[in-house]
C-alpha positions as a printed Julia matrix, in Angstrom:
95×3 Matrix{Float64}:
  14.1    25.75   14.9
  14.67   29.45   14.32
  11.88   31.99   13.94
  12.72   32.47   10.24
  12.53   28.71    9.62
   9.12   28.55   11.29
   7.92   31.55    9.25
   9.17   29.91    6.05
   7.44   26.63    6.87
   4.19   28.4     7.72
   4.38   30.26    4.41
   4.71   26.99    2.54
   1.85   25.5     4.58
  -0.43   28.44    3.72
   0.37   27.96    0.02
  -0.49   24.27    0.25
  -3.73   25.04    2.05
  -4.73   27.42   -0.75
  -4.2    24.53   -3.18
  -6.2    22.25   -0.85
  -3.52   19.59   -1.22
  -1.78   18.75    2.02
  -0.32   15.65    3.61
  -0.03   15.65    7.36
   2.11   13.29    9.39
   1.06   12.79   12.97
   3.09   10.88   15.53
   1.25    9.32   18.43
   2.41    7.97   21.76
   1.11    4.37   21.78
   0.59    4.45   25.55
  -1.65    7.51   25.18
  -4.04    5.73   22.81
  -4.2     2.28   24.33
  -7.59    0.97   25.39
 -11.12    1.99   24.47
 -10.62    5.69   25.22
  -7.64    5.87   22.9
  -9.55    4.13   20.12
 -12.43    6.58   20.58
 -10.0     9.51   20.34
  -8.48    8.16   17.13
 -11.96    7.58   15.69
 -12.86   11.17   16.58
  -9.7    12.44   14.87
 -10.45   10.39   11.74
 -14.05   11.67   11.69
 -12.87   15.29   11.91
 -10.41   14.72    9.06
 -13.19   13.2     6.93
 -15.63   16.0     7.83
 -13.22   18.58    6.45
 -12.84   16.74    3.14
  -9.7    14.79    4.0
  -9.07   11.09    4.2
  -7.06    8.87    6.47
  -4.65    6.27    5.04
  -6.31    2.93    4.54
  -9.81    4.29    5.19
 -11.19    2.61    2.08
  -9.38   -0.7     2.55
 -11.27   -3.81    3.49
  -9.9    -5.88    6.36
  -8.76   -9.3     5.06
 -11.24  -11.09    7.35
 -14.1    -9.12    5.74
 -13.25   -9.93    2.12
 -16.02  -11.8     0.33
 -15.88  -14.01   -2.73
 -17.36  -11.24   -4.88
 -15.24  -10.1    -7.78
 -13.9    -6.56   -7.83
 -13.43   -4.26  -10.78
  -9.85   -3.47  -11.67
  -9.15   -0.32  -13.65
  -7.89   -0.98  -17.19
  -4.61    0.84  -16.48
  -3.97   -1.42  -13.47
  -4.79   -4.53  -15.51
  -2.35   -3.39  -18.17
   0.39   -2.79  -15.6
  -0.19   -6.2   -14.01
   0.02   -7.87  -17.42
   3.3    -6.07  -18.16
   4.78   -7.25  -14.85
   3.52  -10.8   -15.38
   5.26  -10.87  -18.76
   8.49   -9.43  -17.31
   8.48  -12.02  -14.54
   7.56  -14.85  -16.87
   4.41  -15.8   -15.01
   0.83  -16.2   -16.19
  -1.45  -13.29  -15.43
  -4.61  -14.43  -13.66
  -6.75  -11.34  -13.88
């Protein structure tokens, strides 16, 4: 990558940071994070992202094995969208 391309990308990054809206993509070598030490390093990374006001993908999801029989609240807009799709597909909505 040329120096001007890097400068341009950094300029765009600074603008995004001012808006406080930034998505970051991180690639990780699977061998480097295997085992307990790797898990601890990923947990540390996730904690630092959270501490600065960010969130990691899936952080609020519940693992399927931890789902209880309690009912959850579905936003009205989501319910409406599900009903629309149920009608399009010709199936009964069970919400």
